[in-house]
N, C-alpha and C positions, 0 to 999 in steps of 0.2 A: 431136924427130920425126925430122926430116931426118935426123940422124945414124943414127938407127935405120932409117932404111928406104934408107941409103947413097945418099943424094942431096946438093946441093947448098942451102942454106936457099932459094936464089931458084930454083932448080927446083922446090921443093915448093912456093913462092908463088906459082910463075905455074901450077902444077897446082891449087892452092886458087881461083885465080881465073878458072877453066877457060880458060886459055890454051895450057897445054902438058899433056900427057901423061906420067905416069911409066914408069920402065922395067917391063919386064914382071914383074922380080922383087920390085919395089918393091912394085907393083900388087898381086900375090900376098899379102904383106906386111903390108899395109895392109886386107885383105881379111879376113883371119886374125883381124887384131888387132881390127877392127869387128866380126868374130863373135864374140870372145871376149867383148867389150864387152858386147855383146846376149844373152849367155849367162846361164844359172843358174850354173853352173862359176864364172864371177867372181864373182858372190853368195856363194858358198861360200867361195871362196879367201881372200875380203875379210874375211870374217864374224869372225874372231879380232880384226882391226885395227878393225872397227867396234865390237865388244864393247869393246875398249881404250878405244876414244874414248867410248863413250857410259857406261862405269863413270866415267872422267875428269868429265865432264859432270854426272852423278850427285851425285860428290864435290862439284864447285863449285856447285850447287845446296844440297847439303846446306850448305855452309859460306855460303852466302848465308843460308839461312834459319835459321842460329844467329846468324846477324849482325844478321839482321831482328829478332829475340826479342830480342837482347841490346839494338837500340837501344828497342825497342818497350818493354821492361821501365823502362828511363832516360827516356823520353817519359813513361810512365804517372806515375811517381813525380815527373817536375816538373809535370805537368797538376794533380795532387791536393797538391801543394805551394802551387800557386800559386793553386788554387780556392779552399783553405784559408785564404790572406793575402787573396784579393781580397773573400770573404765578410766576414773581421775586419774589414778596413778599411772596408767597406759598414756593416758593423753600429755600429764605431766612429763613424763620421761620423752616423749614424742617432742613435746613445744623445748622443751632444754637442748634436745639433739640437733633440734631446726632452728632453734638460735644461736648455736654453738657453730653452725656451717654457716652463718652471713654473718660476715665480718663487717658490717657497718651497723647493723643492729649489736652485736656480740660487743664493739666496745662500748656502747650506752648503758651497758647493764652490769649489775654486778657480779663478775665469776663468783665469787664465793656463795654467794646467795644461788645461782642457777644450781653452783653444785650441790649444795646443801637442798634444793627441792629433788633433785634429781636422787641424791642419797636418800631421802625421806622414804620418794615414791618406792624404790628399789626395794628398801626394807621390809617395806609394807606389803608390796608383792613377793618377796619372798617368806610371808610370816601366813599372810593370807591372801594368796593368788590362784590361777585358775584351780591348781587341786584341790582346794579346800571348796572355790564355788561349785563344781563338779562335784564334790561330796555332798553338799547341801542338797543339790539338784536331784541326787540321785537320791537320797533320804525324801524329799519334798516326793519323788514318783512313787516313793515305796507306799507312803503315806496316803496319795491318791489313789493307787492300786488298793488299799488297806481299804478305803472308804468306800470303794466300790464292792468290796468283798463283803463287808458290815453291811453296805445299805441291801446288797441280795439276802442276807442272811437274815436282816430284818423283815423284810419282804416275805421271805419263806415261815417264818416264826408268825407272823399276822397270819398267812392263811390258815397254818396250821391250826391256829387256834380258833380260827373263824368256822372251819371244818369241824373241829371237837367241841365247840360250842353249840353246832346245828344237831352234830350225833348225839349231845347229853340233850337237848330240846328236844329232839324227835324221840329219845326212849323214856323221856318224863311223860310224854303225851299217852 
């Protein structure tokens, strides 16, 4: 700014602190700059740059939305697979317990095989049980909420761009 007003940086600093005045030519130029910054003409002149920035913002939000949808698809698959495995392991444990309480069936089935099924199911539940399933569901919910937020941001960007283009078009006429 000092360079623009053709004064030294220390002179501008002293002016900003109210300790010194500026030369008349610098004050006139500063007044014109302030007037321009407060005018609608500034908005019209900057509109093409603002439109460009808003278009870049819109593209970024669109990419984030696509990324979110990809992540949501992957987590949906993980949740479905883990939920199926979780239910299967619970069913295996339940069936083994049931068969162990039935003496007439219990004699016909290999106890070691039943025990192996139960141990495998319990180990699987310990490694990836309800806690992991709930963690994935929370992540899934976060992604769904993020999708709503990004959708809203995209709608806002589209509306803003439309308003800017209309304003730019009307200023050209």
